[in-house]
C-alpha positions in Angstrom: 85.4 59.3 285.8 87.7 57.8 283.2 85.9 59.6 280.4 86.3 62.8 282.2 90.0 62.4 282.6 90.5 61.5 279.0 88.5 64.6 278.0 90.8 66.8 280.1 93.9 65.3 278.7 92.8 65.5 275.0 94.8 68.3 273.5 92.1 69.1 271.0 89.6 70.1 273.7 92.3 71.9 275.7 93.3 73.9 272.6 89.7 74.9 272.1 89.3 75.9 275.8 92.5 78.0 275.8 91.5 79.6 272.4 88.1 80.5 273.9 89.7 82.0 277.0 92.1 84.0 274.9 89.4 85.4 272.6 87.2 86.2 275.6 90.1 88.0 277.4 91.0 90.0 274.2 87.3 90.9 273.8 87.1 92.1 277.4 90.3 94.2 277.1 89.3 95.7 273.8 85.8 96.5 275.0 87.3 98.2 278.1 89.7 100.2 276.0 87.0 101.4 273.6 84.2 101.6 276.1 85.9 103.6 278.8 86.4 106.9 276.9 83.1 106.5 275.1 81.3 106.1 278.4 83.1 109.0 279.9 82.2 111.2 277.0 78.5 110.1 277.1 78.3 110.6 280.9 79.4 114.2 280.6 76.7 115.2 278.0 73.3 116.9 278.6 70.5 114.4 279.2 69.0 114.6 275.7 72.3 114.0 274.0 73.2 111.3 276.5 69.9 109.4 275.9 70.4 109.6 272.1 74.0 108.2 272.3 73.0 105.5 274.8 70.2 104.5 272.4 72.7 104.4 269.5 75.1 102.3 271.7 72.3 99.9 272.6 70.9 99.6 269.1 73.2 96.6 268.0 71.8 94.6 270.9 68.4 94.8 269.2 69.7 92.9 266.2 69.8 89.1 266.2 73.3 87.6 266.6 72.8 85.6 263.4 71.9 88.7 261.4 74.8 90.6 263.0 77.2 87.8 262.2 76.0 87.5 258.6 76.5 91.2 258.1 80.1 90.9 259.4 80.5 88.0 256.9 79.6 90.4 254.1 82.1 93.0 255.4 85.0 90.6 256.1 84.6 88.1 253.3 86.9 87.6 250.3 84.6 89.7 248.2 83.6 91.8 251.2 83.6 95.6 251.6 87.1 95.7 253.3 88.8 93.5 250.7 87.2 95.4 247.8 88.3 98.7 249.4 91.9 97.5 249.9 92.1 96.0 246.4 90.8 99.1 244.7 93.3 101.3 246.6 96.0 98.8 245.5 97.0 98.3 249.1 96.7 94.5 248.6 97.0 92.6 245.3 94.7 89.8 246.3 91.9 89.6 248.9 93.0 89.0 252.5 91.7 86.0 254.5 89.9 87.9 257.3 86.7 85.8 257.6 87.0 82.5 259.5 89.9 83.8 261.6 90.2 84.8 265.3 90.2 88.4 264.2 86.8 88.0 262.6 85.5 86.4 265.8 87.0 89.2 267.9 85.4 91.9 265.7 82.0 90.1 266.0 82.2 89.7 269.8 83.3 93.3 270.3 80.4 94.5 268.2 78.1 92.3 270.3 79.5 93.2 273.8 80.8 96.8 273.6 77.3 98.2 274.3 77.2 96.3 277.5 80.5 97.7 278.6 79.4 101.2 277.7 76.2 100.9 279.6 77.9 99.5 282.7 80.4 102.4 282.7 78.0 105.2 281.9 75.8 104.0 284.8 78.6 104.5 287.2 80.3 107.5 285.7 77.2 109.7 285.5 76.9 109.3 289.3 80.4 110.6 290.0 80.0 114.1 291.4 81.8 116.7 289.2 82.5 118.7 292.3 85.1 116.0 293.3 87.1 116.7 290.2 86.8 120.5 290.7 88.0 120.0 294.3 91.0 118.0 293.2 91.9 120.7 290.7 91.5 123.4 293.3 94.0 121.5 295.4 96.5 121.7 292.6 95.8 118.6 290.5 95.9 119.0 286.7 92.9 117.8 284.7 94.7 114.5 283.9 95.7 114.0 287.6 92.2 114.7 288.7 90.9 112.3 286.2 93.3 109.5 287.2 92.9 110.0 291.0 89.1 110.7 291.1 87.3 109.4 288.0 89.2 106.2 287.4 89.0 104.9 291.0 85.4 105.7 291.3 84.5 104.1 288.0 86.3 100.8 288.8 83.0 99.1 289.9 81.5 99.8 286.5 84.6 98.6 284.8 84.5 95.4 286.9 80.8 94.8 286.2 81.2 95.5 282.5 84.3 93.3 282.3 82.6 90.3 284.0 79.5 90.6 281.7 81.7 90.9 278.6 84.0 88.1 279.6 81.3 85.7 280.6 79.2 86.6 277.5 82.0 86.1 275.1 83.1 82.9 276.9 79.6 81.4 276.4 78.8 82.9 273.0 78.2 80.3 270.3 76.6 81.9 267.2 79.1 84.6 266.5 82.2 82.5 266.8 80.6 79.6 264.9 79.6 81.8 262.0 82.7 84.1 261.8 85.3 81.5 262.9 84.2 78.6 260.8 84.6 75.0 261.7 88.0 75.1 263.5 
């Protein structure tokens, strides 16, 4: 019991815990913001296009987290694609430190978990009857009002499921934060 209390009072472990919570929350919010319009767009397509885009969205899940993280290391590193691009355009005079930062971890986790958010939302959105939106519009609602009062409330279960899966997944992810975030 004494060891457990000293573990909780140690500021090093508390900092790691709160940093992990912060990154997980930011990953969840970003995946929700990016995934919601993407899922809505996909859910409104014809079945063949929908299946193609879902397959493209799921494709990153078929790649090993280690391979995916190493590819981001090549993109975000000092001599990576982004720094070379920014240096050649004379936007920056010297390479930026992107790799081994929280931003790099966030990018890697979003790449890992965005497909899960999209799939959760598409699954719910494709089952929302389009006649409900048409009925709202026939009763005087604009397209935006119909979207906000029909689509958004009915898609909340998918948003909740996707958010829980993304948050828990990013909270327990080890490989991506370790490779992209470095030692600290």
